[in-house]
C-alpha positions in Angstrom: -51.6 -46.3 26.7 -49.3 -42.9 26.9 -47.7 -41.4 24.3 -43.8 -41.2 24.6 -42.7 -37.1 25.5 -39.9 -35.8 23.5 -37.5 -33.6 24.2 -39.1 -30.8 21.3 -42.6 -31.3 22.7 -41.3 -29.5 25.4 -41.2 -25.4 26.1 -38.5 -23.8 23.4 -37.2 -22.4 27.0 -36.6 -25.3 28.4 -35.5 -27.2 25.1 -33.0 -24.1 25.1 -31.4 -24.9 28.7 -31.6 -28.5 28.1 -28.9 -28.0 24.7 -27.0 -25.6 27.2 -26.9 -28.0 29.9 -26.0 -30.7 27.4 -23.3 -28.4 25.9 -21.4 -27.6 29.0 -21.3 -30.9 29.9 -19.9 -32.0 27.1 -17.2 -29.3 27.1 -15.8 -29.8 30.6 -15.9 -34.0 30.0 -14.2 -33.2 26.8 -11.7 -31.2 28.2 -10.8 -33.5 31.0 -10.7 -35.9 28.7 -7.9 -34.3 26.6 -5.8 -33.0 29.5 -6.3 -36.9 30.9 -5.2 -38.2 27.5 -2.1 -35.3 27.2 -0.5 -36.2 31.0 -0.9 -39.5 30.7 2.2 -41.6 29.4 1.9 -44.3 26.8 2.1 -44.6 22.9 1.0 -40.7 21.5 -0.5 -42.7 19.1 -3.3 -44.7 20.9 -3.9 -41.3 23.0 -4.3 -39.6 19.8 -6.8 -42.1 18.8 -8.8 -41.7 22.3 -8.6 -38.2 22.2 -10.2 -37.7 18.0 -12.9 -40.6 19.9 -13.9 -37.9 22.8 -13.8 -34.9 20.3 -16.2 -37.0 18.1 -18.7 -38.5 20.5 -18.5 -34.7 22.1 -19.3 -33.4 18.8 -21.9 -34.9 17.6 -24.1 -34.8 21.2 -23.5 -31.0 21.2 -24.9 -30.8 17.4 -27.4 -33.0 17.9 -28.4 -31.1 21.3 -28.3 -27.6 19.3 -30.5 -28.9 16.7 -27.2 -28.4 14.2 -27.8 -30.3 10.8 -24.7 -30.1 9.3 -22.5 -32.2 11.6 -20.4 -35.1 10.5 -18.4 -37.7 13.1 -17.8 -34.6 15.2 -17.3 -31.5 13.4 -20.1 -29.1 12.7 -20.6 -25.7 11.5 -21.7 -22.8 14.2 -22.6 -19.6 11.9 -24.9 -17.0 11.7 -25.1 -13.3 11.3 -23.4 -12.0 14.0 -20.2 -10.6 13.1 -21.2 -9.1 9.5 -21.5 -6.0 10.9 -18.0 -5.7 11.9 -16.5 -6.9 8.0 -19.1 -4.3 6.6 -17.2 -1.4 9.1 -13.7 -2.6 9.0 -14.4 -2.6 4.7 -15.9 1.0 5.3 -12.2 2.2 7.0 -9.5 3.0 4.1 -10.3 0.8 1.3 -7.5 1.5 -0.9 -5.1 0.6 2.4 -7.2 -2.6 2.2 -6.3 -3.2 -1.7 -2.5 -2.4 -1.0 -2.8 -4.9 1.5 -3.9 -7.6 -0.6 -1.6 -6.9 -3.5 1.3 -6.8 -0.5 0.1 -10.0 -0.5 0.4 -11.1 -3.9 4.0 -9.7 -4.1 5.7 -12.3 -1.3 3.3 -14.8 -2.3 4.3 -14.9 -6.1 7.5 -12.7 -5.9 8.9 -11.3 -9.1 6.5 -13.1 -11.4 3.7 -11.2 -9.9 4.7 -8.4 -11.8 4.2 -10.5 -15.1 1.2 -12.0 -14.3 -0.5 -9.4 -12.4 0.9 -6.6 -14.5 -1.1 -3.4 -15.0 -3.8 -4.9 -12.1 -2.0 -4.9 -8.7 0.0 -1.8 -6.9 3.5 -2.1 -7.8 5.2 -0.5 -4.5 2.5 -2.4 -2.6 3.9 -5.4 -4.7 7.7 -4.6 -4.5 7.2 -4.2 -0.7 5.8 -8.0 -0.7 9.4 -8.7 -2.5 11.0 -7.0 0.4 9.1 -8.9 3.3 10.2 -11.9 1.5 14.3 -11.3 2.3 13.1 -9.5 5.3 11.1 -12.4 7.1 13.6 -15.4 5.6 16.4 -13.8 7.2 15.6 -12.4 10.4 12.6 -14.2 11.2 12.9 -17.6 9.9 15.9 -18.4 11.8 13.5 -18.3 14.7 11.2 -20.1 13.9 12.7 -23.2 16.2 11.4 -21.9 19.3 8.3 -23.5 18.3 9.9 -26.5 18.9 10.0 -26.1 22.4 5.7 -26.4 22.3 5.4 -29.1 19.7 4.8 -33.1 21.2 6.1 -34.7 18.2 8.6 -37.4 18.5 11.4 -36.5 15.9 11.0 -32.7 16.3 11.0 -33.5 20.7 14.4 -34.9 19.9 15.5 -32.2 17.9 14.9 -29.5 20.7 18.1 -29.8 22.7 20.1 -29.3 19.3 18.0 -27.2 17.3 19.7 -23.4 17.9 19.0 -20.3 16.0 20.3 -19.3 13.1 22.4 -16.6 13.7 24.7 -15.6 11.5 24.5 -16.0 7.5 27.4 -18.5 7.7 25.1 -20.8 9.7 22.5 -20.8 7.2 22.6 -24.6 4.2 23.1 -24.4 0.8 19.4 -25.3 0.3 18.2 -22.2 2.5 19.5 -20.3 -0.2 18.0 -22.0 -2.8 14.6 -21.3 -0.8 15.0 -17.7 -0.6 16.0 -17.1 -4.3 13.3 -19.2 -5.3 10.7 -17.3 -3.0 12.2 -14.0 -4.4 12.1 -15.2 -7.9 7.9 -17.2 -7.8 7.1 -16.0 -4.1 6.2 -18.2 -0.7 4.4 -20.2 -3.3 7.1 -21.2 -5.4 9.5 -21.6 -2.5 6.8 -23.8 -1.0 6.3 -26.3 -3.4 10.1 -27.2 -3.6 10.3 -27.4 0.3 7.3 -29.7 -0.1 8.3 -31.8 -3.0 12.2 -32.1 -2.0 11.0 -33.0 1.6 8.5 -35.7 -0.1 11.1 -36.9 -2.3 13.5 -37.2 0.5 11.4 -39.6 2.8 10.0 -41.6 -0.2 13.5 -42.4 -0.7 14.5 -43.3 2.7 11.1 -45.2 2.8 12.8 -47.4 -0.2 15.9 -47.7 1.4 14.3 -49.4 4.4 12.2 -51.6 2.2 15.1 -52.8 0.1 16.9 -53.8 3.7 13.8 -55.6 4.9 15.3 -58.2 2.2 18.5 -58.6 3.8 19.0 -59.7 7.8 19.7 -56.7 8.9 16.4 -54.4 8.3 17.6 -50.3 8.4 15.2 -48.7 10.6 17.4 -46.4 11.8 16.8 -44.5 8.4 13.0 -44.4 9.5 13.8 -42.2 12.7 15.9 -39.5 10.5 13.6 -38.2 8.6 11.2 -35.4 10.6 8.0 -35.1 9.6 7.2 -32.4 7.3 3.4 -32.8 8.3 1.8 -33.8 11.3 -1.6 -33.0 13.3 -1.4 -30.5 16.0 -4.0 -31.2 18.3 -4.6 -28.7 21.3 -3.9 -30.8 24.5 -2.2 -33.7 22.5 0.8 -32.5 20.1 0.4 -28.6 21.2 -0.4 -27.1 24.3 -4.1 -27.2 25.3 -4.8 -23.8 25.9 -2.4 -22.1 24.2 -2.8 -23.9 21.2 -6.6 -23.3 21.2 -6.1 -19.5 21.8 -3.5 -19.7 18.3 -5.8 -21.6 16.2 -8.6 -18.7 16.8 -6.0 -16.1 16.7 -5.3 -17.8 13.0 -8.9 -18.4 12.0 -10.3 -15.5 12.5 -8.0 -12.9 11.2 -7.8 -15.1 7.8 -11.1 -15.1 7.6 -12.1 -11.7 8.2 -10.0 -10.5 5.5 -11.5 -12.9 3.2 -14.5 -10.8 4.4 -13.4 -7.4 4.3 -12.2 -8.1 0.8 -15.3 -9.1 -0.4 -17.0 -6.7 0.9 -15.1 -3.7 -0.9 -16.0 -5.5 -3.8 -19.5 -5.0 -3.4 -20.2 -9.2 -2.2 -22.5 -9.8 0.3 -21.8 -12.1 2.9 -24.3 -14.8 3.4 -23.1 -16.2 7.1 -19.8 -16.1 9.4 -18.7 -18.9 11.7 -16.6 -21.3 13.0 -15.6 -25.1 12.1 -15.3 -27.3 15.1 -14.6 -30.6 15.9 -15.6 -31.4 19.4 -14.6 -28.3 21.0 -11.4 -28.0 19.1 -11.9 -25.1 16.1 -11.1 -26.8 13.0 -11.4 -23.9 10.7 -13.2 -20.1 10.5 -15.5 -19.5 7.5 -17.1 -16.0 6.4 -19.3 -17.2 3.5 -19.8 -14.8 1.0 -22.3 -15.5 -2.2 -20.5 -17.8 -4.3 -22.3 -16.6 -7.4 -21.7 -12.9 -7.4 -17.3 -13.9 -6.3 -17.7 -16.0 -9.7 -18.7 -12.7 -11.8 -15.8 -10.9 -10.4 -13.2 -9.9 -12.6 -9.9 -12.7 -12.1 -7.6 -9.8 -10.0 -10.7 -8.9 -8.1 -10.8 -12.8 -7.1 -7.3 -13.1 -6.3 -7.6 -10.3 -3.9 -10.4 -11.7 -2.2 -8.3 -15.4 -2.0 -5.1 -13.9 -1.4 -6.2 -11.4 1.7 -6.4 -14.5 4.3 -3.2 -15.5 3.5 -2.0 -11.5 3.5 -3.8 -11.6 7.2 -1.6 -14.9 8.5 1.9 -13.4 7.1 0.9 -9.7 9.2 0.1 -11.6 12.1 3.2 -14.2 12.2 5.6 -11.1 11.8 3.3 -9.0 14.8 4.1 -12.4 16.8 8.0 -12.6 16.1 8.6 -9.3 17.2 6.7 -10.3 20.6 8.3 -14.0 20.7 11.3 -11.4 20.0 11.4 -9.4 22.7 10.1 -12.1 25.5 13.5 -14.5 24.7 15.8 -11.5 24.3 15.0 -9.3 27.2 12.2 -10.8 29.1 12.8 -14.6 29.6 16.3 -13.6 30.3 15.8 -11.8 33.6 13.2 -14.1 35.4 14.9 -16.1 37.9 14.0 -19.7 38.1 16.6 -20.4 41.0 19.0 -22.1 38.8 18.9 -24.9 36.3 17.9 -28.7 36.9 19.8 -31.2 35.6 17.8 -33.8 34.3 19.9 -36.0 32.1 24.0 -36.5 31.5 24.8 -37.7 28.3 27.5 -40.0 27.9 31.2 -39.3 26.4 30.9 -35.4 28.3 32.4 -34.7 30.6 29.5 -34.2 33.7 29.0 -37.6 32.7 30.0 -39.5 36.2 30.6 -36.7 37.6 27.8 -34.2 38.1 24.7 -36.0 39.7 21.2 -35.6 37.8 18.8 -33.9 40.1 21.8 -31.7 40.7 20.8 -27.9 40.6 23.7 -25.7 38.8 23.9 -22.4 40.6 27.0 -21.1 39.7 29.6 -22.0 36.4 33.3 -19.9 37.5 31.9 -17.0 40.0 29.4 -16.5 37.5 25.8 -17.1 39.3 23.0 -18.9 37.2 19.6 -18.0 37.0 18.3 -19.7 34.3 18.7 -21.5 31.4 19.7 -18.3 29.7 22.4 -17.2 32.0 23.7 -21.0 31.2 23.3 -20.7 27.5 25.5 -17.4 27.8 28.3 -19.0 29.9 28.8 -21.6 27.5 28.7 -19.4 24.0 31.6 -17.6 26.0 33.9 -20.1 27.4 37.3 -19.8 25.6 39.5 -22.9 26.9 40.5 -25.0 30.3 38.7 -26.1 33.3 35.5 -24.3 35.1 34.1 -25.1 38.4 30.3 -25.6 38.7 28.7 -24.9 41.5 25.4 -27.0 42.6 23.1 -27.6 45.7 25.2 -30.8 46.3 28.7 -29.6 46.0 30.8 -28.4 43.7 32.2 -29.6 40.5 35.5 -29.5 38.1 34.5 -30.8 34.5 36.2 -29.2 30.9 33.6 -28.2 28.3 34.1 -29.0 24.2 35.1 -26.6 22.1 31.0 -25.8 22.6 30.8 -24.7 25.5 29.2 -28.4 26.4 29.5 -30.5 29.7 26.5 -32.7 28.3 23.4 -31.9 30.2 20.1 -31.4 29.4 18.3 -28.9 32.0 14.9 -27.2 32.7 14.0 -24.6 35.1 15.0 -25.9 38.9 11.3 -23.2 40.1 8.5 -22.6 38.0 7.1 -20.1 39.8 4.3 -17.6 39.1 5.9 -15.1 37.4 8.0 -17.3 35.2 4.6 -19.8 34.3 2.7 -16.5 33.2 5.7 -15.3 31.2 6.1 -18.6 29.7 2.4 -19.2 28.8 2.2 -15.7 26.5 5.8 -16.4 25.1 3.8 -20.1 24.5 1.1 -17.6 22.6 3.4 -15.6 20.9 5.6 -18.6 19.4 2.6 -20.6 18.5 1.0 -17.8 17.1 4.0 -16.7 15.2 4.7 -20.3 13.7 1.3 -21.3 13.0 0.2 -18.2 11.0 3.7 -18.2 8.7 3.3 -21.9 8.2 -0.1 -21.3 7.2 0.0 -18.7 5.2 2.4 -19.9 2.9 0.9 -23.6 2.7 -2.4 -22.0 2.0 -0.5 -21.3 -2.0 -0.4 -24.3 -2.8 -2.5 -25.2 -5.7 -4.8 -27.9 -4.5 -8.7 -27.9 -4.0 -9.7 -26.0 -1.4 -7.0 -24.0 -0.7 -7.0 -20.0 -1.1 -4.0 -20.9 -3.7 -5.9 -23.1 -6.1 -8.6 -20.5 -7.0 -5.7 -18.1 -7.9 -3.8 -20.2 -10.3 -7.3 -21.7 -11.4 -7.6 -18.2 -12.5 -4.2 -18.2 -14.2 -3.3 -21.2 -15.9 -5.6 -22.3 -19.1 -4.8 -25.9 -18.6 -6.5 -27.1 -15.8 -5.8 -31.1 -16.8 -2.1 -30.2 -15.9 -2.7 -27.8 -12.8 -4.9 -30.7 -11.8 -2.0 -33.3 -12.3 0.1 -30.8 -11.0 -2.1 -30.8 -7.4 -2.0 -34.5 -7.2 1.4 -34.6 -7.3 1.5 -32.0 -4.7 -0.9 -33.7 -2.4 1.1 -37.2 -3.0 4.0 -35.3 -1.7 1.7 -33.9 1.5 1.0 -37.6 2.5 4.6 -38.4 2.2 5.9 -35.7 4.2 3.0 -37.2 7.0 5.2 -41.0 7.1 7.6 -40.0 9.4 4.9 -39.1 11.7 2.8 -42.3 11.3 5.5 -44.7 11.6 7.2 -42.5 14.6 4.0 -43.1 17.0 
């Protein structure tokens, strides 16, 4: 009787070729599956679940084909010694600057309190620079975060794209914004984010309670649920964010974060065991640099804190870098890319254009001003004073009277998307996502939650561990509450 032959009984070269073939097939299959689900109509939750299943299956097959032992439910780790040499080289380049870089991160992470908590172990100039960074980021870069809404496919967020604008002056900021700024200056982005999470979670809890109480009446108030925007929602390339731009942005985020951890670990004379990436199917969930944990635990608290804060510092400086690129693109590049006018996709009731200007017509001019793109349209709307205006379209001319904000009640998009526009918009999507994602990962990583960088810092500084764990549990509950609006919307 012939014995069964296993793939592992074949020559090693054949095994490697087989593993590469299976891996390539699964990558291609997963990409096609995600693209299909992303472009298909239907309930986003169903498409999300199917995408998760596709990634889970592809991840399990890839891990098994490559003999990766550490894998579970489609998630697996790819790591090794490659890249450690780069970290060692970076650590040798101006160690003092790297240490100041970490202290800058402590400054914006814990604000004025960092002076009292870290005392003589922190570079005072770098700490002050960190506190100044809080103010500059919140008043200059933070108002531009709404631009990333254009690249996030989450129901409550998508519905606000047409109504959310960049805050251009101090009068545009809300009272809560100033409270967030004050809290961040005093206790850094760590305290500001804690307040933000607790406030948002409390608001969602109250809204949910109002809905549950209304169920007892004959008129359930389902509208209150849709008023809440999720504070936490999954960002899945190809489903909730663009596929290619999303993956590139996540890779940038993960690489700069983990490499910075590794550099500060090497400066502290800690051995790096391995470096790699955590994947779910073909989607990067995270990257890791694995220092010798026993050696890290032997370091003094402030040296451990510098290693922990390094990734956060890297994400913040990356966010600032991509903010500059985003600002240049939306201020000087996109406004000068012609899209042959703007296509009207919807006309809103109770506005002057309703019943007058037909849907699917292209606006070419506004009172003799040529409209090349949506930026030209926004400019003439902003400069509107009073009286009727003449709108020239490809289906004729129409006279309407805008409201006091210059709005005639239309939703519009580029009429033509040529190569120049597509390329510019692709770079814009990477820059905007990298700007927003790096900022949010930096501040959320400061939360005192196990597995977050902030946890180790708080653990080193808070003596009452029971109190710290209780507070951590409260924040975790608040984060789960922040995810509720996304769940009930899909």
